[in-house]
Backbone and ligand atoms as CSV (ligand in chain L), in Angstrom:
chain,resi,resn,atom,element,x,y,z
A,1,MET,N,N,-4.971,-30.385,31.926
A,1,MET,CA,C,-5.526,-30.747,30.609
A,1,MET,C,C,-7.032,-30.496,30.573
A,2,LEU,N,N,-7.687,-30.894,31.729
A,2,LEU,CA,C,-9.140,-30.716,31.796
A,2,LEU,C,C,-9.521,-29.239,31.800
A,3,GLN,N,N,-8.617,-28.390,32.387
A,3,GLN,CA,C,-8.915,-26.954,32.445
A,3,GLN,C,C,-8.658,-26.263,31.110
A,4,THR,N,N,-7.704,-26.772,30.363
A,4,THR,CA,C,-7.368,-26.114,29.093
A,4,THR,C,C,-8.382,-26.424,27.996
A,5,THR,N,N,-9.086,-27.540,28.100
A,5,THR,CA,C,-10.024,-27.928,27.043
A,5,THR,C,C,-11.138,-26.892,26.844
A,6,PRO,N,N,-11.834,-26.439,27.943
A,6,PRO,CA,C,-12.882,-25.417,27.714
A,6,PRO,C,C,-12.312,-24.123,27.152
A,7,PHE,N,N,-11.089,-23.750,27.611
A,7,PHE,CA,C,-10.445,-22.529,27.116
A,7,PHE,C,C,-10.202,-22.615,25.605
A,8,LEU,N,N,-9.668,-23.766,25.216
A,8,LEU,CA,C,-9.391,-23.955,23.782
A,8,LEU,C,C,-10.683,-23.969,22.973
A,9,LEU,N,N,-11.729,-24.533,23.561
A,9,LEU,CA,C,-13.028,-24.585,22.877
A,9,LEU,C,C,-13.570,-23.171,22.645
A,10,VAL,N,N,-13.494,-22.324,23.704
A,10,VAL,CA,C,-13.974,-20.931,23.591
A,10,VAL,C,C,-13.145,-20.181,22.549
A,11,LEU,N,N,-11.809,-20.369,22.607
A,11,LEU,CA,C,-10.916,-19.696,21.656
A,11,LEU,C,C,-11.255,-20.112,20.226
A,12,PHE,N,N,-11.457,-21.400,20.038
A,12,PHE,CA,C,-11.786,-21.938,18.714
A,12,PHE,C,C,-13.096,-21.331,18.196
A,13,LEU,N,N,-14.127,-21.269,19.088
A,13,LEU,CA,C,-15.426,-20.718,18.676
A,13,LEU,C,C,-15.309,-19.222,18.349
A,14,ALA,N,N,-14.523,-18.495,19.178
A,14,ALA,CA,C,-14.354,-17.048,18.955
A,14,ALA,C,C,-13.672,-16.793,17.618
A,15,LEU,N,N,-12.613,-17.543,17.358
A,15,LEU,CA,C,-11.895,-17.368,16.085
A,15,LEU,C,C,-12.784,-17.754,14.913
A,16,GLY,N,N,-13.568,-18.808,15.084
A,16,GLY,CA,C,-14.480,-19.258,14.021
A,16,GLY,C,C,-15.526,-18.210,13.718
A,17,ALA,N,N,-16.103,-17.634,14.793
A,17,ALA,CA,C,-17.133,-16.595,14.623
A,17,ALA,C,C,-16.544,-15.382,13.931
A,18,HIS,N,N,-15.301,-15.022,14.317
A,18,HIS,CA,C,-14.643,-13.878,13.685
A,18,HIS,C,C,-14.453,-14.135,12.190
A,19,GLY,N,N,-14.004,-15.351,11.899
A,19,GLY,CA,C,-13.788,-15.736,10.489
A,19,GLY,C,C,-15.060,-15.630,9.689
A,20,LEU,N,N,-16.180,-16.006,10.307
A,20,LEU,CA,C,-17.462,-15.964,9.592
A,20,LEU,C,C,-17.944,-14.537,9.399
A,21,SER,N,N,-17.611,-13.626,10.361
A,21,SER,CA,C,-18.146,-12.262,10.292
A,21,SER,C,C,-17.317,-11.338,9.405
A,22,VAL,N,N,-16.115,-11.762,8.991
A,22,VAL,CA,C,-15.263,-10.897,8.167
A,22,VAL,C,C,-15.924,-10.684,6.808
A,23,LYS,N,N,-16.185,-9.399,6.481
A,23,LYS,CA,C,-16.865,-9.090,5.223
A,23,LYS,C,C,-15.862,-9.116,4.073
A,24,LYS,N,N,-16.276,-9.706,2.972
A,24,LYS,CA,C,-15.403,-9.795,1.801
A,24,LYS,C,C,-15.847,-8.797,0.741
A,25,CYS,N,N,-14.934,-8.428,-0.119
A,25,CYS,CA,C,-15.252,-7.530,-1.224
A,25,CYS,C,C,-15.412,-8.366,-2.500
A,26,SER,N,N,-16.580,-8.253,-3.097
A,26,SER,CA,C,-16.865,-8.993,-4.335
A,26,SER,C,C,-16.966,-8.016,-5.495
A,27,LEU,N,N,-16.238,-8.280,-6.573
A,27,LEU,CA,C,-16.249,-7.361,-7.727
A,27,LEU,C,C,-17.553,-7.430,-8.520
A,28,THR,N,N,-18.258,-8.524,-8.392
A,28,THR,CA,C,-19.482,-8.708,-9.176
A,28,THR,C,C,-20.520,-7.644,-8.807
A,29,GLY,N,N,-21.149,-7.075,-9.822
A,29,GLY,CA,C,-22.215,-6.093,-9.585
A,29,GLY,C,C,-21.983,-4.787,-10.303
A,30,ARG,N,N,-22.710,-3.755,-9.867
A,30,ARG,CA,C,-22.667,-2.440,-10.530
A,30,ARG,C,C,-21.928,-1.445,-9.650
A,31,TRP,N,N,-21.037,-0.670,-10.311
A,31,TRP,CA,C,-20.179,0.269,-9.576
A,31,TRP,C,C,-20.220,1.645,-10.250
A,32,VAL,N,N,-19.996,2.692,-9.444
A,32,VAL,CA,C,-19.855,4.049,-9.995
A,32,VAL,C,C,-18.554,4.630,-9.450
A,33,ASN,N,N,-17.846,5.408,-10.289
A,33,ASN,CA,C,-16.588,5.987,-9.794
A,33,ASN,C,C,-16.693,7.491,-9.570
A,34,ASP,N,N,-15.610,8.095,-9.153
A,34,ASP,CA,C,-15.552,9.518,-8.787
A,34,ASP,C,C,-15.780,10.445,-9.972
A,35,LEU,N,N,-15.712,9.934,-11.200
A,35,LEU,CA,C,-16.014,10.742,-12.388
A,35,LEU,C,C,-17.481,10.588,-12.807
A,36,GLY,N,N,-18.171,9.624,-12.186
A,36,GLY,CA,C,-19.553,9.326,-12.576
A,36,GLY,C,C,-19.661,8.223,-13.613
A,37,SER,N,N,-18.546,7.556,-13.908
A,37,SER,CA,C,-18.578,6.425,-14.843
A,37,SER,C,C,-19.183,5.201,-14.156
A,38,ASN,N,N,-19.894,4.398,-14.961
A,38,ASN,CA,C,-20.549,3.187,-14.436
A,38,ASN,C,C,-19.888,1.938,-14.993
A,39,MET,N,N,-19.759,0.947,-14.139
A,39,MET,CA,C,-19.129,-0.313,-14.541
A,39,MET,C,C,-19.985,-1.450,-13.993
A,40,THR,N,N,-20.211,-2.455,-14.846
A,40,THR,CA,C,-20.948,-3.643,-14.405
A,40,THR,C,C,-20.072,-4.859,-14.636
A,41,ILE,N,N,-19.849,-5.618,-13.576
A,41,ILE,CA,C,-19.093,-6.877,-13.714
A,41,ILE,C,C,-20.084,-8.016,-13.542
A,42,THR,N,N,-20.225,-8.784,-14.611
A,42,THR,CA,C,-21.306,-9.776,-14.649
A,42,THR,C,C,-20.860,-11.145,-14.151
A,43,THR,N,N,-19.697,-11.606,-14.637
A,43,THR,CA,C,-19.288,-12.968,-14.276
A,43,THR,C,C,-17.826,-12.993,-13.843
A,44,VAL,N,N,-17.559,-13.711,-12.762
A,44,VAL,CA,C,-16.181,-14.013,-12.358
A,44,VAL,C,C,-16.116,-15.532,-12.288
A,45,ASN,N,N,-15.275,-16.161,-13.133
A,45,ASN,CA,C,-15.246,-17.625,-13.127
A,45,ASN,C,C,-14.280,-18.178,-12.072
A,46,ALA,N,N,-14.183,-19.507,-11.990
A,46,ALA,CA,C,-13.392,-20.164,-10.936
A,46,ALA,C,C,-11.908,-19.810,-11.021
A,47,ASN,N,N,-11.427,-19.455,-12.208
A,47,ASN,CA,C,-10.015,-19.067,-12.373
A,47,ASN,C,C,-9.784,-17.583,-12.119
A,48,GLY,N,N,-10.853,-16.837,-11.872
A,48,GLY,CA,C,-10.726,-15.406,-11.623
A,48,GLY,C,C,-10.916,-14.551,-12.864
A,49,ALA,N,N,-11.149,-15.189,-14.010
A,49,ALA,CA,C,-11.392,-14.397,-15.231
A,49,ALA,C,C,-12.785,-13.761,-15.136
A,50,PHE,N,N,-12.864,-12.476,-15.486
A,50,PHE,CA,C,-14.182,-11.827,-15.427
A,50,PHE,C,C,-14.419,-10.937,-16.639
A,51,SER,N,N,-15.682,-10.590,-16.825
A,51,SER,CA,C,-16.043,-9.700,-17.931
A,51,SER,C,C,-17.192,-8.810,-17.488
A,52,GLY,N,N,-17.436,-7.786,-18.304
A,52,GLY,CA,C,-18.501,-6.849,-17.973
A,52,GLY,C,C,-18.551,-5.712,-18.973
A,53,THR,N,N,-19.179,-4.619,-18.546
A,53,THR,CA,C,-19.314,-3.458,-19.424
A,53,THR,C,C,-18.940,-2.183,-18.670
A,54,TYR,N,N,-18.534,-1.158,-19.448
A,54,TYR,CA,C,-18.098,0.099,-18.847
A,54,TYR,C,C,-18.778,1.237,-19.613
A,55,HIS,N,N,-19.400,2.144,-18.867
A,55,HIS,CA,C,-19.966,3.355,-19.477
A,55,HIS,C,C,-19.249,4.550,-18.861
A,56,THR,N,N,-18.292,5.099,-19.630
A,56,THR,CA,C,-17.511,6.223,-19.104
A,56,THR,C,C,-18.334,7.512,-19.136
A,57,ALA,N,N,-18.096,8.366,-18.137
A,57,ALA,CA,C,-18.781,9.666,-18.092
A,57,ALA,C,C,-18.014,10.709,-18.888
A,58,VAL,N,N,-16.755,10.405,-19.197
A,58,VAL,CA,C,-15.888,11.388,-19.875
A,58,VAL,C,C,-15.126,10.701,-20.997
A,59,THR,N,N,-14.626,11.508,-21.921
A,59,THR,CA,C,-13.788,10.961,-22.999
A,59,THR,C,C,-12.737,11.989,-23.412
A,60,ALA,N,N,-11.598,11.486,-23.869
A,60,ALA,CA,C,-10.539,12.354,-24.389
A,60,ALA,C,C,-10.793,12.684,-25.854
A,61,THR,N,N,-11.843,12.119,-26.421
A,61,THR,CA,C,-12.165,12.331,-27.839
A,61,THR,C,C,-13.400,13.222,-27.966
A,62,SER,N,N,-13.763,13.504,-29.223
A,62,SER,CA,C,-15.012,14.239,-29.458
A,62,SER,C,C,-16.110,13.265,-29.899
A,63,ASN,N,N,-15.856,11.975,-29.724
A,63,ASN,CA,C,-16.823,10.960,-30.164
A,63,ASN,C,C,-17.975,10.811,-29.159
A,64,GLU,N,N,-19.087,10.303,-29.669
A,64,GLU,CA,C,-20.235,10.032,-28.795
A,64,GLU,C,C,-19.912,8.804,-27.935
A,65,ILE,N,N,-20.096,8.938,-26.623
A,65,ILE,CA,C,-19.755,7.846,-25.690
A,65,ILE,C,C,-20.735,6.683,-25.860
A,66,LYS,N,N,-20.165,5.476,-25.924
A,66,LYS,CA,C,-20.990,4.265,-26.030
A,66,LYS,C,C,-20.527,3.238,-24.993
A,67,LEU,N,N,-21.418,2.343,-24.633
A,67,LEU,CA,C,-21.105,1.256,-23.703
A,67,LEU,C,C,-19.975,0.400,-24.294
A,68,SER,N,N,-18.975,0.069,-23.468
A,68,SER,CA,C,-17.801,-0.658,-23.965
A,68,SER,C,C,-17.544,-1.910,-23.132
A,69,PRO,N,N,-16.982,-2.956,-23.771
A,69,PRO,CA,C,-16.732,-4.199,-23.035
A,69,PRO,C,C,-15.445,-4.141,-22.213
A,70,LEU,N,N,-15.436,-4.868,-21.106
A,70,LEU,CA,C,-14.214,-5.007,-20.312
A,70,LEU,C,C,-13.958,-6.483,-20.026
A,71,GLN,N,N,-12.660,-6.801,-19.912
A,71,GLN,CA,C,-12.254,-8.164,-19.564
A,71,GLN,C,C,-11.129,-8.084,-18.548
A,72,GLY,N,N,-11.206,-8.938,-17.509
A,72,GLY,CA,C,-10.206,-8.827,-16.461
A,72,GLY,C,C,-9.851,-10.131,-15.807
A,73,SER,N,N,-8.963,-10.007,-14.838
A,73,SER,CA,C,-8.464,-11.170,-14.115
A,73,SER,C,C,-8.314,-10.807,-12.639
A,74,LEU,N,N,-8.898,-11.666,-11.789
A,74,LEU,CA,C,-8.916,-11.442,-10.339
A,74,LEU,C,C,-7.951,-12.433,-9.691
A,75,GLN,N,N,-7.134,-11.947,-8.772
A,75,GLN,CA,C,-6.216,-12.831,-8.044
A,75,GLN,C,C,-7.016,-13.788,-7.161
A,76,LYS,N,N,-6.691,-15.087,-7.231
A,76,LYS,CA,C,-7.450,-16.082,-6.473
A,76,LYS,C,C,-6.627,-16.696,-5.339
A,77,SER,N,N,-5.418,-16.166,-5.084
A,77,SER,CA,C,-4.575,-16.779,-4.047
A,77,SER,C,C,-5.227,-16.603,-2.679
A,78,PRO,N,N,-4.967,-17.536,-1.724
A,78,PRO,CA,C,-5.565,-17.441,-0.383
A,78,PRO,C,C,-5.097,-16.199,0.378
A,79,ASN,N,N,-3.953,-15.628,-0.021
A,79,ASN,CA,C,-3.427,-14.432,0.665
A,79,ASN,C,C,-4.270,-13.186,0.432
A,80,GLN,N,N,-5.241,-13.263,-0.459
A,80,GLN,CA,C,-6.053,-12.077,-0.777
A,80,GLN,C,C,-6.995,-11.713,0.378
A,81,LYS,N,N,-7.306,-12.664,1.251
A,81,LYS,CA,C,-8.111,-12.426,2.465
A,81,LYS,C,C,-9.395,-11.660,2.193
A,82,GLY,N,N,-10.063,-12.011,1.108
A,82,GLY,CA,C,-11.373,-11.404,0.804
A,82,GLY,C,C,-11.294,-10.000,0.255
A,83,GLN,N,N,-10.085,-9.500,-0.022
A,83,GLN,CA,C,-9.928,-8.147,-0.584
A,83,GLN,C,C,-8.976,-8.249,-1.776
A,84,PRO,N,N,-9.467,-8.833,-2.858
A,84,PRO,CA,C,-8.576,-9.262,-3.947
A,84,PRO,C,C,-8.051,-8.131,-4.837
A,85,THR,N,N,-6.855,-8.367,-5.349
A,85,THR,CA,C,-6.277,-7.505,-6.385
A,85,THR,C,C,-6.766,-8.001,-7.751
A,86,PHE,N,N,-6.717,-7.137,-8.724
A,86,PHE,CA,C,-7.241,-7.489,-10.054
A,86,PHE,C,C,-6.674,-6.535,-11.106
A,87,GLY,N,N,-6.891,-6.895,-12.366
A,87,GLY,CA,C,-6.619,-6.000,-13.487
A,87,GLY,C,C,-7.691,-6.208,-14.534
A,88,PHE,N,N,-8.032,-5.144,-15.254
A,88,PHE,CA,C,-8.952,-5.333,-16.387
A,88,PHE,C,C,-8.653,-4.317,-17.487
A,89,THR,N,N,-9.097,-4.669,-18.669
A,89,THR,CA,C,-8.899,-3.836,-19.857
A,89,THR,C,C,-10.256,-3.428,-20.401
A,90,VAL,N,N,-10.398,-2.140,-20.716
A,90,VAL,CA,C,-11.588,-1.675,-21.434
A,90,VAL,C,C,-11.167,-1.373,-22.866
A,91,ASN,N,N,-11.805,-2.069,-23.798
A,91,ASN,CA,C,-11.552,-1.854,-25.225
A,91,ASN,C,C,-12.665,-0.938,-25.728
A,92,TRP,N,N,-12.374,0.361,-25.794
A,92,TRP,CA,C,-13.417,1.348,-26.056
A,92,TRP,C,C,-14.068,1.122,-27.415
A,93,SER,N,N,-15.398,1.059,-27.422
A,93,SER,CA,C,-16.111,0.748,-28.664
A,93,SER,C,C,-16.336,1.995,-29.520
A,94,PHE,N,N,-16.067,3.195,-28.951
A,94,PHE,CA,C,-16.331,4.430,-29.694
A,94,PHE,C,C,-15.062,5.225,-29.998
A,95,SER,N,N,-13.887,4.640,-29.622
A,95,SER,CA,C,-12.626,5.333,-29.933
A,95,SER,C,C,-11.562,4.295,-30.280
A,96,ASP,N,N,-10.365,4.787,-30.632
A,96,ASP,CA,C,-9.264,3.871,-30.989
A,96,ASP,C,C,-8.413,3.518,-29.774
A,97,SER,N,N,-8.909,3.825,-28.575
A,97,SER,CA,C,-8.090,3.729,-27.368
A,97,SER,C,C,-8.385,2.476,-26.559
A,98,VAL,N,N,-7.468,2.193,-25.661
A,98,VAL,CA,C,-7.625,1.097,-24.698
A,98,VAL,C,C,-7.215,1.644,-23.332
A,99,THR,N,N,-7.962,1.254,-22.288
A,99,THR,CA,C,-7.544,1.599,-20.921
A,99,THR,C,C,-7.322,0.315,-20.128
A,100,VAL,N,N,-6.200,0.268,-19.412
A,100,VAL,CA,C,-5.982,-0.825,-18.467
A,100,VAL,C,C,-6.095,-0.269,-17.045
A,101,PHE,N,N,-6.834,-0.980,-16.233
A,101,PHE,CA,C,-7.009,-0.624,-14.822
A,101,PHE,C,C,-6.364,-1.726,-13.983
A,102,THR,N,N,-5.736,-1.349,-12.871
A,102,THR,CA,C,-5.350,-2.336,-11.872
A,102,THR,C,C,-5.734,-1.789,-10.510
A,103,GLY,N,N,-6.091,-2.693,-9.593
A,103,GLY,CA,C,-6.539,-2.193,-8.308
A,103,GLY,C,C,-6.821,-3.279,-7.302
A,104,GLN,N,N,-7.527,-2.878,-6.253
A,104,GLN,CA,C,-7.895,-3.826,-5.192
A,104,GLN,C,C,-9.282,-3.484,-4.676
A,105,CYS,N,N,-10.019,-4.539,-4.414
A,105,CYS,CA,C,-11.378,-4.441,-3.869
A,105,CYS,C,C,-11.259,-4.526,-2.337
A,106,PHE,N,N,-11.509,-3.380,-1.650
A,106,PHE,CA,C,-11.332,-3.303,-0.190
A,106,PHE,C,C,-12.680,-3.302,0.531
A,107,VAL,N,N,-12.618,-3.639,1.812
A,107,VAL,CA,C,-13.742,-3.342,2.710
A,107,VAL,C,C,-13.221,-2.285,3.675
A,108,ASP,N,N,-13.890,-1.100,3.708
A,108,ASP,CA,C,-13.368,-0.012,4.549
A,108,ASP,C,C,-13.772,-0.200,6.020
A,109,ASP,N,N,-13.415,0.758,6.868
A,109,ASP,CA,C,-13.651,0.647,8.320
A,109,ASP,C,C,-15.142,0.603,8.665
A,110,ASN,N,N,-16.002,1.078,7.723
A,110,ASN,CA,C,-17.453,1.034,7.959
A,110,ASN,C,C,-18.097,-0.213,7.351
A,111,GLY,N,N,-17.264,-1.122,6.858
A,111,GLY,CA,C,-17.790,-2.360,6.270
A,111,GLY,C,C,-18.270,-2.172,4.838
A,112,LYS,N,N,-17.937,-0.997,4.244
A,112,LYS,CA,C,-18.383,-0.696,2.872
A,112,LYS,C,C,-17.319,-1.114,1.856
A,113,GLU,N,N,-17.775,-1.707,0.746
A,113,GLU,CA,C,-16.837,-2.109,-0.307
A,113,GLU,C,C,-16.371,-0.882,-1.101
A,114,VAL,N,N,-15.070,-0.779,-1.304
A,114,VAL,CA,C,-14.472,0.324,-2.072
A,114,VAL,C,C,-13.426,-0.261,-3.012
A,115,VAL,N,N,-13.523,0.094,-4.277
A,115,VAL,CA,C,-12.561,-0.412,-5.264
A,115,VAL,C,C,-11.609,0.729,-5.632
A,116,LYS,N,N,-10.349,0.559,-5.285
A,116,LYS,CA,C,-9.320,1.566,-5.578
A,116,LYS,C,C,-8.562,1.116,-6.825
A,117,THR,N,N,-8.443,2.005,-7.789
A,117,THR,CA,C,-7.772,1.631,-9.041
A,117,THR,C,C,-6.776,2.700,-9.499
A,118,MET,N,N,-5.899,2.249,-10.361
A,118,MET,CA,C,-5.021,3.147,-11.113
A,118,MET,C,C,-5.135,2.710,-12.569
A,119,TRP,N,N,-5.084,3.659,-13.497
A,119,TRP,CA,C,-5.298,3.307,-14.898
A,119,TRP,C,C,-4.286,3.983,-15.827
A,120,LEU,N,N,-4.135,3.367,-16.995
A,120,LEU,CA,C,-3.366,3.945,-18.104
A,120,LEU,C,C,-4.294,3.958,-19.317
A,121,LEU,N,N,-4.479,5.110,-19.904
A,121,LEU,CA,C,-5.292,5.250,-21.123
A,121,LEU,C,C,-4.345,5.480,-22.302
A,122,ARG,N,N,-4.348,4.519,-23.219
A,122,ARG,CA,C,-3.504,4.634,-24.407
A,122,ARG,C,C,-4.355,5.090,-25.585
A,123,SER,N,N,-4.030,6.259,-26.119
A,123,SER,CA,C,-4.735,6.771,-27.297
A,123,SER,C,C,-3.940,6.428,-28.548
A,124,HIS,N,N,-4.624,6.309,-29.654
A,124,HIS,CA,C,-3.973,5.978,-30.920
A,124,HIS,C,C,-3.304,7.216,-31.505
A,125,MET,N,N,-2.066,7.037,-31.974
A,125,MET,CA,C,-1.329,8.125,-32.628
A,125,MET,C,C,-1.090,7.761,-34.086
A,126,ASP,N,N,-1.253,8.716,-34.968
A,126,ASP,CA,C,-1.030,8.447,-36.394
A,126,ASP,C,C,0.451,8.475,-36.750
A,127,ASP,N,N,1.265,9.053,-35.865
A,127,ASP,CA,C,2.694,9.224,-36.160
A,127,ASP,C,C,3.507,8.856,-34.921
A,128,ILE,N,N,4.558,8.067,-35.112
A,128,ILE,CA,C,5.420,7.634,-33.993
A,128,ILE,C,C,6.017,8.835,-33.240
A,129,LYS,N,N,6.135,9.948,-33.955
A,129,LYS,CA,C,6.693,11.152,-33.304
A,129,LYS,C,C,5.802,11.648,-32.172
A,130,ASN,N,N,4.531,11.239,-32.201
A,130,ASN,CA,C,3.585,11.678,-31.165
A,130,ASN,C,C,3.431,10.671,-30.021
A,131,ASP,N,N,4.251,9.622,-30.054
A,131,ASP,CA,C,4.130,8.578,-29.016
A,131,ASP,C,C,4.259,9.149,-27.599
A,132,TRP,N,N,5.064,10.178,-27.438
A,132,TRP,CA,C,5.309,10.750,-26.106
A,132,TRP,C,C,4.042,11.238,-25.426
A,133,LYS,N,N,3.031,11.582,-26.239
A,133,LYS,CA,C,1.793,12.130,-25.642
A,133,LYS,C,C,0.619,11.155,-25.733
A,134,ALA,N,N,0.941,9.884,-25.929
A,134,ALA,CA,C,-0.121,8.904,-26.202
A,134,ALA,C,C,-0.773,8.333,-24.945
A,135,THR,N,N,-0.124,8.463,-23.791
A,135,THR,CA,C,-0.600,7.748,-22.600
A,135,THR,C,C,-0.928,8.705,-21.459
A,136,ARG,N,N,-2.153,8.567,-20.969
A,136,ARG,CA,C,-2.579,9.310,-19.774
A,136,ARG,C,C,-2.603,8.345,-18.598
A,137,VAL,N,N,-2.423,8.876,-17.394
A,137,VAL,CA,C,-2.440,8.050,-16.183
A,137,VAL,C,C,-3.336,8.712,-15.144
A,138,GLY,N,N,-3.980,7.894,-14.345
A,138,GLY,CA,C,-4.826,8.466,-13.302
A,138,GLY,C,C,-5.312,7.417,-12.314
A,139,THR,N,N,-6.141,7.860,-11.402
A,139,THR,CA,C,-6.735,6.948,-10.416
A,139,THR,C,C,-8.244,7.115,-10.433
A,140,ASN,N,N,-8.950,6.068,-10.084
A,140,ASN,CA,C,-10.404,6.118,-9.887
A,140,ASN,C,C,-10.777,5.294,-8.665
A,141,VAL,N,N,-11.781,5.784,-7.937
A,141,VAL,CA,C,-12.324,5.060,-6.784
A,141,VAL,C,C,-13.782,4.717,-7.102
A,142,PHE,N,N,-14.110,3.458,-6.985
A,142,PHE,CA,C,-15.461,2.972,-7.286
A,142,PHE,C,C,-16.177,2.570,-6.004
A,143,THR,N,N,-17.484,2.889,-5.947
A,143,THR,CA,C,-18.341,2.384,-4.855
A,143,THR,C,C,-19.514,1.651,-5.484
A,144,ARG,N,N,-20.084,0.743,-4.703
A,144,ARG,CA,C,-21.143,-0.093,-5.249
A,144,ARG,C,C,-22.414,0.714,-5.453
A,145,LEU,N,N,-23.054,0.548,-6.634
A,145,LEU,CA,C,-24.355,1.170,-6.906
A,145,LEU,C,C,-25.418,0.307,-6.217
A,146,GLN,N,N,-26.215,0.919,-5.365
A,146,GLN,CA,C,-27.252,0.157,-4.669
A,146,GLN,C,C,-28.418,-0.075,-5.605
A,147,SER,N,N,-28.916,-1.295,-5.601
A,147,SER,CA,C,-30.069,-1.604,-6.488
A,147,SER,C,C,-31.319,-0.928,-5.922
A,148,GLN,N,N,-32.176,-0.457,-6.810
A,148,GLN,CA,C,-33.372,0.328,-6.444
A,148,GLN,C,C,-34.604,-0.555,-6.302
A,149,GLU,N,N,-34.483,-1.698,-5.650
A,149,GLU,CA,C,-35.641,-2.599,-5.519
A,149,GLU,C,C,-36.519,-2.208,-4.354
L,1,BTN,C1,C,-11.383,7.617,-24.879
L,1,BTN,O1,O,-11.537,8.772,-24.489
L,1,BTN,O2,O,-10.696,7.339,-25.884
L,1,BTN,C2,C,-12.071,6.478,-24.192
L,1,BTN,C3,C,-12.677,6.830,-22.872
L,1,BTN,C4,C,-11.660,6.943,-21.784
L,1,BTN,C5,C,-12.289,7.215,-20.435
L,1,BTN,C6,C,-11.279,7.309,-19.310
L,1,BTN,S1,S,-10.596,5.731,-18.858
L,1,BTN,C7,C,-9.928,6.401,-17.388
L,1,BTN,C8,C,-10.915,7.410,-16.868
L,1,BTN,N1,N,-11.863,6.798,-15.967
L,1,BTN,C9,C,-13.093,6.821,-16.454
L,1,BTN,O3,O,-14.085,6.353,-15.868
L,1,BTN,N2,N,-13.104,7.400,-17.655
L,1,BTN,C10,C,-11.798,7.894,-18.013
């Protein structure tokens, strides 16, 4: 018993230190994706509800691109282990479309935060006959924009 106590103490400290050093992925902040679009997530509340803004680099329309609001929900279960899943909707302010994104905020092997997403872009159709061509699908990868301080 006397010999096992120091062993257990070392094991406990090692596991504790590991737990403290595990880097988590936080959605809050400024992000850029592989298309050059910028996203800012300003607030994530205790229930995981979040909001922010999205500036897309591209559009399926001929409209002038404008900053658009986004609203989302982050999974808060303990199983997320600091790399949470989430979904958000961008309600485009310059078109009749809506995009829904779903994804996960990862920490890669270099300790860098990477947000992997998949999206559906629903465009407005004037005629039900055109519904078949209303939805585009794709993926985007976001990395954190470093602040220039
Ligand atoms: C529209 O064209 O009606 C609105 C802009 C859509 C931009 C899309 S959303 C998915 C993809 N990822 C981006 O960052 N921009 C495009």
